[in-house]
Each structure stands twice: as C-alpha cells, then as structure tokens.
C-alpha positions, 0 to 999 in steps of 0.5 A: 848625905842621904840627898847626895846619895840619892842624887848619885843613884838617880844619876847612875840610874839615868845613865843606865837608862840612857845606855839601854835606850841607846842600845835599843835604838842601835838594834832597831836602826841600821847603824851599829855603834862601837864599844869602849874597847873597840874605840880604844883599839881604833884610837891606838891603831890610828895614833900609834906605831911601833915603827915610829918609836924605832924611827926616832931611835934611828934618827937620834938614838937615845937623845930622841927620848928628850924630844919625845918627852918635850913633845909629850909634855908640850903637845901630846898630853894637853892635846889629848885632853883638849880633844877629849873635852871637845869631842865630849861636848859635841858628842851629838855632832856627826862632823868631828873636827869640822863641828868642833871648829864651827860651833866654837869659832865659825863656819869659814874657820872650820871649813878652811881647817877641815879642808886642809886636813882632808886634802892632806889625808887624801894625798897621803894615799898616793903612796899606797904602792909602797905596799910592794916593799912589805910584800917583798920583805914578807917573801924574801926577807928583804926589799926586792920590789925595785926588780918587779915587772909584770905583763911587760910593765915598768917597775913603777907601773907594776908597783902602781897596779899592785898598790891599786889592787890593795887599795880596792880591797881597803875600799871594799871593807871601808864601804861596809861601815863602822862596825866592820871597820871596828872589827878589823881594828880589833884584829889589828890591835891583837896582832900589834900586841903580838908584834910587841911581844916579838920585838920588845920581848926579843930585845929584853931577852938579848939584854939580860942574856948579855948580862944586862949590858946595853949594846948602845951605851949611854954616853951622857957627857953634858947638855949637848948629849941630851939633844945630839945623837950618833946620827951625823945628819942631826949634829947641828942646832938647825937639824936638831930643831927639825927633829923636834918638829918631827917628834911633835908631828909623830904624836898627832892624830888623836883628833881623827878618833874624836870625830867618831864620837857619834859612833861610840856607845855612851860617848860622854863617858867612854870617849874621854876615858878611851882617849886618856888611857890610849894617850898614856899608853902611847907615851910610855911605849914610845920611850920604852921602844927607844930604850929597849932598842939600845939594849938589843942593838948598837946604833953604828953596827945596825945603821952602818950601811949606806943603804939604810934610809927612812923607808927600810930602817926597821928591816935592819933593826929587826935583822940586827936584833935577832942576829944578836938573839941568835948569838945569845942562844949559841947559833953561828954567825950564818945561822944568826943572819938567817934567823934575822931574815926569817924574823923579818919575814914573820914580823912583816907578815904580822905588819901586813895583818896589822894593816887591817886598820887601813879602812879606818884611815880611809874612813876618817877623812870622809867622816870629818869632811862629808858628814858634818858640813851643813846641808847644801854645802856639798852635793846631795850625791856625796852625802848620801849614806848606804845601808851601812851608814857610810857615805859610800859615794864620797868614798868612791869619788875619793877612791877614783881620785886616789887611783887616778893619781896612782896611775899617773905616778906609776905610768907618767915617768920621772915627771910624774914622780917629781909631781908626787914628790912636790905634792908630798912636800905640799902636805908636809905642813898641811897635816899638822896646821889643822891641829893649831886650828883645833887648839885655837878653837878650844881656847874659844870653846873654853871662853864660851859659857854658852857651850855646854861642857859635858866633861872638863879636865881643865877649868876655864882659866887653866884651859885657856892657859894650856890651850895657849901654850899648846897653840904656841908650840904648834905655831913654832913647830909649823913655822920652823918647818916652813922656814927650814928649807929656806934657811938651807937654800932649798927654795923649791921645797920651801915654796911647795911646803908653803903652797900646801896650806895656802892653796888648800885653805883658799879652796876651803874658804871659797867653799864656805863663801859660796855656801854662805852666799847661796844661803843669803839668797835663800837658794839653800833650804 
C-alpha cells in the first residue's frame, strides 16, 4: 500500500510540475492556451444549438425523441468517446483530425478525409447573408429582409453586402488567435444560458400555470406513433428514415473541438473530461427542449401557417409560446401577440450576441487543414503564423474565396442562386462523410499497439466493436442520404449530392499524390 500511495503521489506531483512548466512556457511564448471551462464552452457552442432541439420538434413532434435517442446511442455517445481517445493520444499534434487519420491509417487517407471536411466547411459560409433575417427580427420582431434595398441595389445584392460586412467582423476577431476566440466563446456561452432560461423557463411556466397540462398531448397509440409525428411531410417510412439521418447529423461536430487539443492546458486530462461532460449535457438538453416545447405549445396551432419553413420555425415557436404565456398572466389576445413579438426581438438580440462564437467556426477548418499537414505539402505562404499564433494568410485566402462567392450569389441573378443551391446539395453529405473516416481511423488506432494511448474509455476489443457499430451507422446514414433523392426521382439533386464527396475527395487525393511524388524525388526537405 505504501508503494502504491507513493506512486500516486509521484504521479500527482509530476502532473502538477507539467502544468506549471506548461504555464511558464505559455507565458514566455506568444501563443496562450485555454483552460478547462473555456474549452467546454468552445465544444458546447460548436456542437449544440437550442434551435436544433426546436427544429426536430417542428419536423417530427414528440416522435423526434425516438430518433434523437437512436442518434445518441448509436452515434453521439460512442463518437464522443472515440474523439476523446484519439485527441488525447495525439495531444501533441497540431493538425486535429488530419493528424489522427494520418497516424492511424496513412497520408492519402487523411488528406482525402480532411479535404472533404474542409471544403464543406468553407461552402457553409456562403450562406452568411442569412444574418439579414436575424437583423430584421431584432428590429421588427419578424422577417422583412426580403424588402430591403440599399443604394438602389437588388434585395439579393443588399443582403450580400450586409453579409460581407458581418463576415469581415468575424474575420477580424478570428485573426487574433485562440485566446481572443475563447473569450468570445465564453461570452456566447453565457448568453446561451440566458436564452435557455427565457425559452425553457417560459415553457415550464406556461405548463404549470395551465395545471401541468401539455399543450401538445402525448398520443402514443402504438409502435407507429413512436416514429411518425404530426408533420405530414414525414408520414411515410422513406421520409422517416430521412429524418433519422438528420437526427444523427444534428449531433455531429465534436471532432472540430478535438482539433484544438494543442491549444488546451493539460490536454491529457482536460480534453476527455470536457468532451464527455459536454456530450452528456447536450444529449439531455435536446430531449428536454422537445418535451418542454410540447408543454408550452400545440404543434398544429404553432405551425398551421403555410409560411412556416426550416428557416423561420423558431420565430413562430417563440411567438406561440409567449402568446400562451401572456394568456396565463391575464393579458388580452392583442397584448399576448405583442408580447410574443417583443420576446422574439429580445431572443433574436440574444441569438445575435451568441453569434460571437462564429470566429471559432471560421477557425476550425483552418486549424484542421493548414496547421497539421506535413511541411512542403502546402505553400509556406499559407502556413505562416502571425503574432497571435494564427495562420492568418490562410484565413485571408479562405475569406477572399467566401466573399467572392457571396458577391457572385448576390449579384449573379437566378443563375447564381441555382449554383448556390447545387453547392449546398454538394456539401450535404460531405460534412458527415469525414465522420466515417474518423471512426474507421479509430478502429485502426485501437488495433495498433505501437500508438501510445494516453486515455482509454474502451479496451481494445470493445473499442473495435463500438467503432464498427458506429461506422456501420454512419455508412447507412450517408448511404441513405445519397440514395433517397434517386428513390424520389430527384436525379439532379442526387447527382449533386454524389458529386460532392467524389470531387472533393479526388482533389484531396491529388494533393497527397503530388506531395508524395515531390518527396520521393527529394524536392521537399
């Protein structure tokens, strides 16, 4: 016993020495590191969204709980542990998912997977002009952005210019490095908590003021009611399977935070703890949001308007919930409607402040793509760091591409909008296919005894089993998403969806082949 206690004390002492040494290095160096709670905030703001919980309620009502549970069990929980293990094992690597895949499988495999992930993340930013919907709701309590025109420009041109200004503000904060970004994430986390107090607290108030009566009754009359909700768009097996795919995809993104391990203090201990804690909280919150939404609002009354869609559903939910809130406190119908509009303004302002985490979303693709690739694979210009430890040139090139695309979409007329829609289809699957790459890498990672594993939740055998089940789940989800438009005879959409991972993966393969050939000819030192 004495020997074991001494060993434990020695381990604790060495860990403390390591933390002190790391802190001194950080103080002397030019790049600061983030602490445990800041990292939790960054994970949470990347992987979670109140609107995701509201969206699944809009799409499937209470039946969405079934799909969220399936997604959590088959994907979210195991994927969180997978990312925790790999990020802990490669905590000294700078390239995030690229480094994990390269060390576990190989350079070609990692370049293809990382490139697909990176390009899909860049194209996502083309839609940043949607900030105008947020601004309109902040001012008017509803979306009137379609009527906006400045300097005689068209509506699409106007929204593009506003979106570009907003994007440049995000770039400014992103270039200042991880410390600045982590502070913004902390602020974003605080206002997100405030948002939950308003929305979930308001929903519980309505529930109890109405005698603990659910506005949307539970009508579980058989197995079908567990999988089919009130939305007629999801009243068949094919559509329901499509929603399962969405539920799984809505739970992704943990790998982005895992790419920041070299920026976290004491990563061997803090990264797994932060990921597991965040994962548990996120899973509980999504289910709670669905249930509380049904407590406070009736599905048909809330979404009866033909104007409700996947872009503005949350506005109608807030309006209906606080209309019910107004009635509970004795307001007239007109005053209750006005209350809903004002709460919409307030919550949209809060959402706008929560967008302070957007520089983090811009930083992730750069971190994963440019900082981990071998020296010589990319031009030195793109990998050069500024005084904040940020690969600023890569950020500026990426920003130029995004701004150019936004201008083309805003001023290119209907043809440009068609191109944007097709690009959106192209990245639909490209955002999630890299998850399958990561899980496959994890299986190889567990089988490779030469890789030192700092933290293990699963032993070797169970790691392979769990990894295989998660991999099969992702292959099914992605496979169904690819096949679905063809089954519905929407061939153009199906071709664009297939072309995304094929084109992006091929470009990644070319990048790897060029590098390997140059290295073979000793053109890279």
